[in-house]
N, C-alpha and C positions, 0 to 999 in steps of 0.2 A: 404750458402746458396746450394753450389756444394757437400761441404762434407756432406750434412743433405740427398738432394736430387739425388746427384750422375748425373746430368744434370740441366745446366740451360738455359733460353733465354737469349739474349743479350736487350732483350726490358722489362725484369722481371729484370736483374741486373740493369740497368739503372733507373728502377721505385724506387728499394729500395734506391740505392743508390746518388737518387735525382741529375743526372747527365745524358747527353746527350750519344747516344747509340755511338756517336764515338769515345768520352774520355769514354766510357765502352770497347769498342773494342783495343783501342790502350792499354789499363790497363792487357787487357788477354793476349794482345801479349807478354808485359811482365814478365807477372806470367806463362806464356808458358815455356819463357825464363829461369825462373829458376826452371821450372818444377816441378813447384805447380799446374799445370791445362793444359788440353790438350785442346785446340783449335774445336769446329766442326761448323758448316757454322753454323751461327746463335745463335752461343753458346756454352757451354763449359762444359767440364767433368773433372772429376777427373785422372789423372796419369791413363794409363791402360783400359780410357774405352772403347776399341776395344770388351774385354769381360765382361765387366762388365755390369750389367741386375740390375737398377733399380729395387724395386718394386712396387707394388702397391699405396699404400700411397704417397711414393712419385713422382710418376709419378703424380697422380690425380694433384697437384700443380703447375704442368710447361705446360706452354703457354694454359691455361684455356681460354681463350678468345680465341686464337686461334682455339682451336681444338670443343669448341664450334659456331664460325662462318664454320668451313668445315663440323661440325654434320650438320648445318641446310641447306645446300646447298645438299648434301651428299641426304637426306631426298627427295630432290625435283628429285633423279633420282628412285627411285622407285615406280612404278604404283601399282593401287589398285589391288588386287586378283592375285600378283607375289609368286612368292616362291625362297628365298632368301637362303643362307649361310653368317652370321657374326661371324668372329673369335674373339679372345677375345684382348681386350685395351681399357684403360682408352677413346680414340676417338670411339672406336665402340659401348663404352657403353652410350654415349651422344647421337650417330646415334640412338640406341635402344631406348634409351625415345622419342624421336620424332615418331620414327615406329609406338608407339601404335596408332594414330591416322590415320594410313590408313589401309580402312577395306579389310578383306579377304586375308588379310596377310599373310602367312606361313613361318617362319623363323626356319635356322636350324642354331645348335650356340654349341659348344664348353664352352661356358665363360658362368657362374654363372650370372657374372652382367648383361649381356645382355638380360639373361632369366628372372632377379631379376626385370629390366628394363618394359620388358613385361607381366611380371606375372597377372597383372589388366587390361590388353587391353582386352576386350569382344570381338571385331572380328578381332584378332589374333593367329594365333595357332603358337607354340613352342615348335620344339621339340628338346631335347638337345640329344647330343651323349653319348656314353660310356664312358667308360677311367676313368684314377689314376686323382685326383683332385691335381693338382700343388697350393699350397696355394698362392705362390709371386703373381699368377694374376689371382687365381678364375678360372682358366681353367682348362678341363679336358683334357688329355694327354696321350699320350702310342695307343699302338695295339688296345685297346677295341676302342678307339676314333675312330682310325683309318679304323676299321673292318666296325662301323656303317656308315660310310660315302660311302664306297664303294656299286658300284653299284647305288647312286644316283643321278640326275640330276637335277638344277636349274638354272634361269638366270641368276642370280648376284653373285660374290663373295663380299662384303666387308670386307677388311682386314687391319688394322694398322703395325707397322713393329719397329726396333731400327733403323734403317736406310734405305736410298733409294739415289742411285747410278744409274746414265745410263749405266755404266757397268757391271754393276752385280747385278740388280734390288736391288726387297724390300730385305732386311734381319733382324734377329732378335740373341740375344744371347745364345739364349736355344735349343738345340739339339731336346727337344723331343715338344718342340713349333710348330718349324721349321719345324715337320714332318707331325706332324699334320695340319697347313694352306699348306701345300703342296696339303693336301687329300682335304681339302676344293675347293683349285683351280682346282682342278681336277672335283670337281662336276657344275663347274659353267660354262657357257656360254660368260659371260665376268668378267674383274676381276677387279675391281674398289678398286685402294688404295688409302686411307684415310692418311696421311703425313703432321705433319707441318713442316713451314720452317728449325726448329734445324734438322730435321732430314735429309735435304736434301745435300747429299754429303758425309754422314754420311756411313762407310762401317762396317759391323760386321759378325760375326764368321761365322752366317748357314743362307745359302739364303733361301729363299722361295718361292720367284716370278722370273724369270728372266724378263727382261726388255721387252722381246719380247710377253711376257704373259698377262703385263699390260694393260688393255682396255682404261683407264682412270685415273686420280691422278686428286683427290682434294687437294688441299692443299690452307695457306693464302698466302698474296704476302707478298716477302719476305721483312725484312727493307731496309729502303734506303740508298746506298754506299753496300749489301752486294752482289759484285758482284759474287761470288761462288756459290752462289743459285741460282741466275738469270739463270749465267750459264751451271747450271746443267739442270733447266727446258729447257734450250735450247735444250741442249742435249739428254731429254727425248720424245721432242719434235719429235730432228728431226729422232729419235727410231721408230715413228710411233706413240706412245702414247699421247691423247688425254690430255690437262690438265685445269684443272677448278680451277677459283685460286678466293677464298673469297675475301669479302672487307676488306679494314684495321681496327683494333678497334675492330675488333669480331663483324663487319656489313657485310655480305653480299653485294654485290656491286649491284647487283638485289635481291629482297625480292624472294626465291622460290617457287615455289607454288606446291600441291600435283601433278599438273600435270607434274613438271620437269622443272618450268622455271628456268636458272640457273643462275651463276654469270657469271660474264666475262674468255671466254675457250680459251684456248691458243693450237689449235688442229695442230697435226703431222698428217700424212698422214693416211688415215683407215686402218686396216687389215680385211679384209671383212667386218663383223661388229661389226665386233670387232676396368818509374815510375811505375805504380801499386800499389798505396797507397789507391785509393779510392775504390777497391775492397777487400783489405786485411782483412777487418771488415763484410764481409758475406761472407768467402771462409769457415769458423767453421759454384733450377727448371727453240642471238645467236650466236653460232663461231666467234672468231674474226681471225683477221690473224697472222703472227710471229709478226707482230712489236710489239706488246704488250712484247715479253718476250725480244724483242730488247733495249725496252724502259727503264726496268727494268734491264738490264746488260751496261745502260748509265749511270742509276744514282746513 
């Protein structure tokens, strides 16, 4: 699975090998010691994963339940009649499918997949950037895409990426994608990052959004005993990022509504508005207080 997908979550590994996440985590450590893979918070990647980027087919099968839950919650942040920008990615594609039901919405995007998801939404206007098609993620990149965003102003930007750390912020493995994402951020008053737990604590080559520019993170609840992911959430909250955590098993803890009923939130201070045998066969995918983050760290 890791070889085929480039990355895989501990939850998915545990499901495939039919064992506990505790056992999977132990085996991943053993395999990392042998140089067969690299651990990432909540998952594993092939060695050298710092610079590796999986293609869309591989990403689309990774953490699917988590992405669905994140998209459900994120859609509740969008108001009727808003103008927003949505970046490329499998999680933002899930978000777009839900935005089709928001009337009067204008969506600016460089993603063909986002545009396709909204193509038949009668009450949503879709504006595509220019640029050169990058086939691995079906996104428009390059100077044409960046220039088409010049002078644009919208209320929110919804972005995904390859990794997220409190120290560096959101990052991706491709320079052209990073450059367009930075242009999307410049166009928005608020920046909402959509990142499942496998990306927490992962750092990749090109930073797209510094931590101080992230208004909100929508993520899923880290697996039990994943202290590093919980610690990363705490560090992000300490730097002022509002954190919204969706429920387990792909279901938001509170069902989101079009008017923004959210799942549990972990806000920091606001800034203005702002052994190894088990896995060898698969190597070949309203606001609360900070006590919730602390609870995740203790588990």
